[in-house]
A tleap script that builds the chain and sets N, CA, C and O, in Angstrom:
source leaprc.protein.ff14SB
mol = sequence {
  NMET ALA THR ASP GLY ASP LYS GLU GLU ARG
  ILE LEU ARG GLU ILE LEU SER ILE GLN VAL
  THR ASP ALA ASP GLY ILE ASP LEU SER LEU
  LEU LYS ASP SER LEU ALA LYS THR PRO TRP
  GLU ARG MET GLN ALA ASN ASP ASP ALA VAL
  ASN PHE GLY GLU SER LEU ARG ALA ALA MET
  GLU LYS LYS VAL ASN ASN HIE VAL HIE SER
  CARG
}
set mol.1.N position { 78.251 84.716 94.378 }
set mol.1.CA position { 78.940 85.254 93.212 }
set mol.1.C position { 77.946 85.343 92.053 }
set mol.1.O position { 77.224 84.386 91.771 }
set mol.2.N position { 77.915 86.486 91.392 }
set mol.2.CA position { 76.995 86.701 90.283 }
set mol.2.C position { 77.518 86.014 89.030 }
set mol.2.O position { 78.708 86.064 88.721 }
set mol.3.N position { 76.600 85.375 88.320 }
set mol.3.CA position { 76.969 84.731 87.059 }
set mol.3.C position { 76.852 85.745 85.930 }
set mol.3.O position { 76.309 86.834 86.109 }
set mol.4.N position { 77.376 85.366 84.752 }
set mol.4.CA position { 77.263 86.244 83.589 }
set mol.4.C position { 75.799 86.527 83.281 }
set mol.4.O position { 75.443 87.646 82.913 }
set mol.5.N position { 74.955 85.516 83.429 }
set mol.5.CA position { 73.524 85.702 83.176 }
set mol.5.C position { 72.913 86.703 84.131 }
set mol.5.O position { 72.074 87.512 83.734 }
set mol.6.N position { 73.332 86.656 85.401 }
set mol.6.CA position { 72.834 87.618 86.391 }
set mol.6.C position { 73.263 89.034 86.028 }
set mol.6.O position { 72.474 89.975 86.123 }
set mol.7.N position { 74.509 89.178 85.615 }
set mol.7.CA position { 75.026 90.491 85.240 }
set mol.7.C position { 74.277 91.033 84.029 }
set mol.7.O position { 73.904 92.206 83.995 }
set mol.8.N position { 74.060 90.167 83.029 }
set mol.8.CA position { 73.349 90.594 81.828 }
set mol.8.C position { 71.915 90.982 82.153 }
set mol.8.O position { 71.389 91.951 81.607 }
set mol.9.N position { 71.287 90.225 83.042 }
set mol.9.CA position { 69.910 90.540 83.425 }
set mol.9.C position { 69.856 91.891 84.134 }
set mol.9.O position { 68.937 92.678 83.905 }
set mol.10.N position { 70.835 92.160 84.990 }
set mol.10.CA position { 70.881 93.440 85.704 }
set mol.10.C position { 71.078 94.583 84.711 }
set mol.10.O position { 70.419 95.618 84.809 }
set mol.11.N position { 71.983 94.392 83.763 }
set mol.11.CA position { 72.237 95.422 82.752 }
set mol.11.C position { 70.988 95.656 81.910 }
set mol.11.O position { 70.633 96.798 81.619 }
set mol.12.N position { 70.326 94.571 81.521 }
set mol.12.CA position { 69.108 94.692 80.719 }
set mol.12.C position { 68.043 95.461 81.484 }
set mol.12.O position { 67.370 96.322 80.917 }
set mol.13.N position { 67.884 95.157 82.767 }
set mol.13.CA position { 66.897 95.886 83.581 }
set mol.13.C position { 67.238 97.371 83.634 }
set mol.13.O position { 66.346 98.216 83.558 }
set mol.14.N position { 68.518 97.692 83.764 }
set mol.14.CA position { 68.932 99.096 83.802 }
set mol.14.C position { 68.624 99.793 82.481 }
set mol.14.O position { 68.140 100.925 82.461 }
set mol.15.N position { 68.908 99.108 81.387 }
set mol.15.CA position { 68.662 99.698 80.070 }
set mol.15.C position { 67.171 99.898 79.848 }
set mol.15.O position { 66.747 100.931 79.329 }
set mol.16.N position { 66.377 98.910 80.243 }
set mol.16.CA position { 64.939 99.019 80.050 }
set mol.16.C position { 64.350 100.150 80.877 }
set mol.16.O position { 63.298 100.688 80.531 }
set mol.17.N position { 65.012 100.513 81.959 }
set mol.17.CA position { 64.501 101.581 82.814 }
set mol.17.C position { 64.819 102.965 82.267 }
set mol.17.O position { 64.255 103.954 82.736 }
set mol.18.N position { 65.710 103.054 81.285 }
set mol.18.CA position { 66.079 104.337 80.696 }
set mol.18.C position { 64.934 104.829 79.814 }
set mol.18.O position { 64.424 104.095 78.967 }
set mol.19.N position { 64.549 106.056 80.023 }
set mol.19.CA position { 63.504 106.660 79.199 }
set mol.19.C position { 64.172 107.359 78.019 }
set mol.19.O position { 64.946 108.298 78.202 }
set mol.20.N position { 63.872 106.903 76.828 }
set mol.20.CA position { 64.478 107.483 75.636 }
set mol.20.C position { 63.414 108.278 74.889 }
set mol.20.O position { 62.332 107.768 74.600 }
set mol.21.N position { 63.728 109.519 74.583 }
set mol.21.CA position { 62.802 110.357 73.837 }
set mol.21.C position { 63.263 110.461 72.403 }
set mol.21.O position { 64.408 110.143 72.081 }
set mol.22.N position { 62.365 110.907 71.540 }
set mol.22.CA position { 62.722 111.095 70.134 }
set mol.22.C position { 63.861 112.094 69.995 }
set mol.22.O position { 64.669 111.979 69.073 }
set mol.23.N position { 63.943 113.070 70.889 }
set mol.23.CA position { 64.995 114.080 70.822 }
set mol.23.C position { 66.371 113.450 71.046 }
set mol.23.O position { 67.375 113.955 70.543 }
set mol.24.N position { 66.418 112.356 71.795 }
set mol.24.CA position { 67.698 111.687 72.023 }
set mol.24.C position { 68.225 111.043 70.749 }
set mol.24.O position { 69.437 110.917 70.568 }
set mol.25.N position { 67.321 110.635 69.869 }
set mol.25.CA position { 67.725 110.001 68.624 }
set mol.25.C position { 68.356 108.638 68.821 }
set mol.25.O position { 69.148 108.191 67.991 }
set mol.26.N position { 68.010 107.976 69.914 }
set mol.26.CA position { 68.605 106.675 70.217 }
set mol.26.C position { 67.517 105.613 70.163 }
set mol.26.O position { 66.456 105.763 70.768 }
set mol.27.N position { 67.793 104.540 69.431 }
set mol.27.CA position { 66.874 103.406 69.356 }
set mol.27.C position { 67.484 102.265 70.155 }
set mol.27.O position { 68.446 101.634 69.715 }
set mol.28.N position { 66.924 102.004 71.328 }
set mol.28.CA position { 67.468 100.952 72.178 }
set mol.28.C position { 66.909 99.567 71.851 }
set mol.28.O position { 67.294 98.587 72.488 }
set mol.29.N position { 66.015 99.470 70.878 }
set mol.29.CA position { 65.394 98.182 70.596 }
set mol.29.C position { 66.423 97.135 70.158 }
set mol.29.O position { 66.315 95.969 70.536 }
set mol.30.N position { 67.416 97.541 69.366 }
set mol.30.CA position { 68.435 96.579 68.936 }
set mol.30.C position { 69.284 96.114 70.110 }
set mol.30.O position { 69.645 94.941 70.199 }
set mol.31.N position { 69.599 97.031 71.001 }
set mol.31.CA position { 70.370 96.671 72.185 }
set mol.31.C position { 69.574 95.735 73.084 }
set mol.31.O position { 70.116 94.763 73.610 }
set mol.32.N position { 68.297 96.026 73.259 }
set mol.32.CA position { 67.436 95.158 74.070 }
set mol.32.C position { 67.366 93.760 73.454 }
set mol.32.O position { 67.464 92.758 74.163 }
set mol.33.N position { 67.196 93.698 72.134 }
set mol.33.CA position { 67.139 92.405 71.449 }
set mol.33.C position { 68.442 91.636 71.632 }
set mol.33.O position { 68.430 90.429 71.874 }
set mol.34.N position { 69.559 92.337 71.514 }
set mol.34.CA position { 70.861 91.688 71.640 }
set mol.34.C position { 71.066 91.150 73.060 }
set mol.34.O position { 71.525 90.023 73.245 }
set mol.35.N position { 70.723 91.966 74.054 }
set mol.35.CA position { 70.936 91.536 75.436 }
set mol.35.C position { 69.973 90.432 75.861 }
set mol.35.O position { 70.200 89.759 76.866 }
set mol.36.N position { 68.904 90.249 75.099 }
set mol.36.CA position { 67.984 89.158 75.398 }
set mol.36.C position { 68.566 87.812 74.957 }
set mol.36.O position { 68.090 86.757 75.376 }
set mol.37.N position { 69.600 87.858 74.108 }
set mol.37.CA position { 70.250 86.639 73.627 }
set mol.37.C position { 71.359 86.220 74.589 }
set mol.37.O position { 71.876 87.026 75.362 }
set mol.38.N position { 71.705 84.951 74.518 }
set mol.38.CA position { 72.832 84.466 75.313 }
set mol.38.C position { 74.118 84.956 74.670 }
set mol.38.O position { 74.116 85.324 73.496 }
set mol.39.N position { 75.223 84.967 75.420 }
set mol.39.CA position { 76.498 85.342 74.796 }
set mol.39.C position { 76.812 84.478 73.575 }
set mol.39.O position { 77.315 84.982 72.571 }
set mol.40.N position { 76.519 83.193 73.656 }
set mol.40.CA position { 76.781 82.301 72.525 }
set mol.40.C position { 75.960 82.711 71.303 }
set mol.40.O position { 76.476 82.712 70.185 }
set mol.41.N position { 74.692 83.058 71.505 }
set mol.41.CA position { 73.850 83.486 70.392 }
set mol.41.C position { 74.375 84.785 69.781 }
set mol.41.O position { 74.330 84.963 68.563 }
set mol.42.N position { 74.868 85.682 70.615 }
set mol.42.CA position { 75.435 86.929 70.091 }
set mol.42.C position { 76.709 86.658 69.300 }
set mol.42.O position { 76.953 87.296 68.276 }
set mol.43.N position { 77.528 85.708 69.774 }
set mol.43.CA position { 78.744 85.345 69.035 }
set mol.43.C position { 78.387 84.744 67.683 }
set mol.43.O position { 79.035 85.040 66.679 }
set mol.44.N position { 77.367 83.907 67.654 }
set mol.44.CA position { 76.948 83.307 66.387 }
set mol.44.C position { 76.428 84.372 65.428 }
set mol.44.O position { 76.725 84.334 64.234 }
set mol.45.N position { 75.655 85.320 65.947 }
set mol.45.CA position { 75.147 86.404 65.100 }
set mol.45.C position { 76.304 87.233 64.552 }
set mol.45.O position { 76.277 87.651 63.394 }
set mol.46.N position { 77.311 87.470 65.372 }
set mol.46.CA position { 78.487 88.214 64.914 }
set mol.46.C position { 79.209 87.438 63.815 }
set mol.46.O position { 79.607 88.021 62.806 }
set mol.47.N position { 79.378 86.138 64.000 }
set mol.47.CA position { 80.018 85.315 62.968 }
set mol.47.C position { 79.238 85.376 61.661 }
set mol.47.O position { 79.825 85.470 60.583 }
set mol.48.N position { 77.908 85.323 61.763 }
set mol.48.CA position { 77.070 85.412 60.564 }
set mol.48.C position { 77.293 86.739 59.847 }
set mol.48.O position { 77.399 86.777 58.621 }
set mol.49.N position { 77.364 87.829 60.613 }
set mol.49.CA position { 77.564 89.148 60.015 }
set mol.49.C position { 78.938 89.244 59.355 }
set mol.49.O position { 79.065 89.800 58.265 }
set mol.50.N position { 79.960 88.708 60.007 }
set mol.50.CA position { 81.317 88.722 59.438 }
set mol.50.C position { 81.346 87.909 58.146 }
set mol.50.O position { 81.901 88.356 57.142 }
set mol.51.N position { 80.757 86.729 58.170 }
set mol.51.CA position { 80.734 85.885 56.970 }
set mol.51.C position { 79.988 86.569 55.827 }
set mol.51.O position { 80.410 86.498 54.673 }
set mol.52.N position { 78.882 87.231 56.152 }
set mol.52.CA position { 78.128 87.948 55.127 }
set mol.52.C position { 78.966 89.081 54.544 }
set mol.52.O position { 78.993 89.270 53.328 }
set mol.53.N position { 79.646 89.832 55.398 }
set mol.53.CA position { 80.513 90.913 54.931 }
set mol.53.C position { 81.617 90.406 54.031 }
set mol.53.O position { 81.932 91.025 53.015 }
set mol.54.N position { 82.206 89.276 54.402 }
set mol.54.CA position { 83.261 88.691 53.574 }
set mol.54.C position { 82.727 88.245 52.219 }
set mol.54.O position { 83.413 88.382 51.206 }
set mol.55.N position { 81.509 87.712 52.194 }
set mol.55.CA position { 80.934 87.295 50.915 }
set mol.55.C position { 80.639 88.509 50.038 }
set mol.55.O position { 80.805 88.447 48.820 }
set mol.56.N position { 80.201 89.616 50.649 }
set mol.56.CA position { 79.979 90.848 49.878 }
set mol.56.C position { 81.292 91.377 49.312 }
set mol.56.O position { 81.359 91.784 48.152 }
set mol.57.N position { 82.329 91.367 50.137 }
set mol.57.CA position { 83.635 91.849 49.692 }
set mol.57.C position { 84.141 90.994 48.519 }
set mol.57.O position { 84.638 91.530 47.529 }
set mol.58.N position { 84.015 89.686 48.633 }
set mol.58.CA position { 84.473 88.788 47.572 }
set mol.58.C position { 83.680 89.022 46.279 }
set mol.58.O position { 84.242 88.990 45.184 }
set mol.59.N position { 82.388 89.253 46.417 }
set mol.59.CA position { 81.561 89.495 45.235 }
set mol.59.C position { 81.962 90.801 44.547 }
set mol.59.O position { 82.015 90.875 43.320 }
set mol.60.N position { 82.243 91.829 45.352 }
set mol.60.CA position { 82.660 93.106 44.765 }
set mol.60.C position { 84.024 92.977 44.084 }
set mol.60.O position { 84.233 93.526 43.002 }
set mol.61.N position { 84.941 92.258 44.710 }
set mol.61.CA position { 86.253 92.054 44.097 }
set mol.61.C position { 86.114 91.298 42.780 }
set mol.61.O position { 86.783 91.622 41.798 }
set mol.62.N position { 85.251 90.300 42.762 }
set mol.62.CA position { 85.029 89.532 41.535 }
set mol.62.C position { 84.441 90.423 40.444 }
set mol.62.O position { 84.843 90.335 39.284 }
set mol.63.N position { 83.488 91.282 40.815 }
set mol.63.CA position { 82.868 92.188 39.862 }
set mol.63.C position { 83.901 93.156 39.303 }
set mol.63.O position { 83.947 93.384 38.094 }
set mol.64.N position { 84.729 93.725 40.171 }
set mol.64.CA position { 85.761 94.671 39.737 }
set mol.64.C position { 86.767 93.974 38.827 }
set mol.64.O position { 87.149 94.523 37.793 }
set mol.65.N position { 87.193 92.786 39.195 }
set mol.65.CA position { 88.170 92.038 38.381 }
set mol.65.C position { 87.582 91.675 37.027 }
set mol.65.O position { 88.280 91.752 36.016 }
set mol.66.N position { 86.323 91.282 36.985 }
set mol.66.CA position { 85.677 90.955 35.700 }
set mol.66.C position { 85.559 92.187 34.827 }
set mol.66.O position { 85.713 92.104 33.609 }
set mol.67.N position { 85.284 93.340 35.442 }
set mol.67.CA position { 85.148 94.585 34.688 }
set mol.67.C position { 86.505 95.013 34.113 }
set mol.67.O position { 86.573 95.463 32.969 }
set mol.68.N position { 87.558 94.881 34.875 }
set mol.68.CA position { 88.903 95.273 34.438 }
set mol.68.C position { 89.374 94.369 33.296 }
set mol.68.O position { 89.960 94.840 32.321 }
set mol.69.N position { 89.115 93.089 33.426 }
set mol.69.CA position { 89.589 92.133 32.413 }
set mol.69.C position { 88.732 92.150 31.145 }
set mol.69.O position { 89.165 91.638 30.113 }
set mol.70.N position { 87.549 92.717 31.198 }
set mol.70.CA position { 86.678 92.737 30.022 }
set mol.70.C position { 86.973 93.895 29.101 }
set mol.70.O position { 86.393 93.981 28.019 }
set mol.71.N position { 87.857 94.786 29.498 }
set mol.71.CA position { 88.187 95.953 28.672 }
set mol.71.C position { 89.170 95.613 27.598 }
set mol.71.O position { 89.553 96.482 26.815 }
savepdb mol mol.pdb
quit
């Protein structure tokens, strides 16, 4: 029975075998980097991105609220 790691390695090998030209307009480097990480590392990176997005949203809301109340 194939493990998740085996499946990911097979997928990564398939992706690395794809020849991408400039005309395709596809950058596979981010995908390769992501697939080189464990599922747990990818989940942590996703959590970091979500937390960062939430902090940006909160900062923008604070800025808008301060601007509205300063008038």
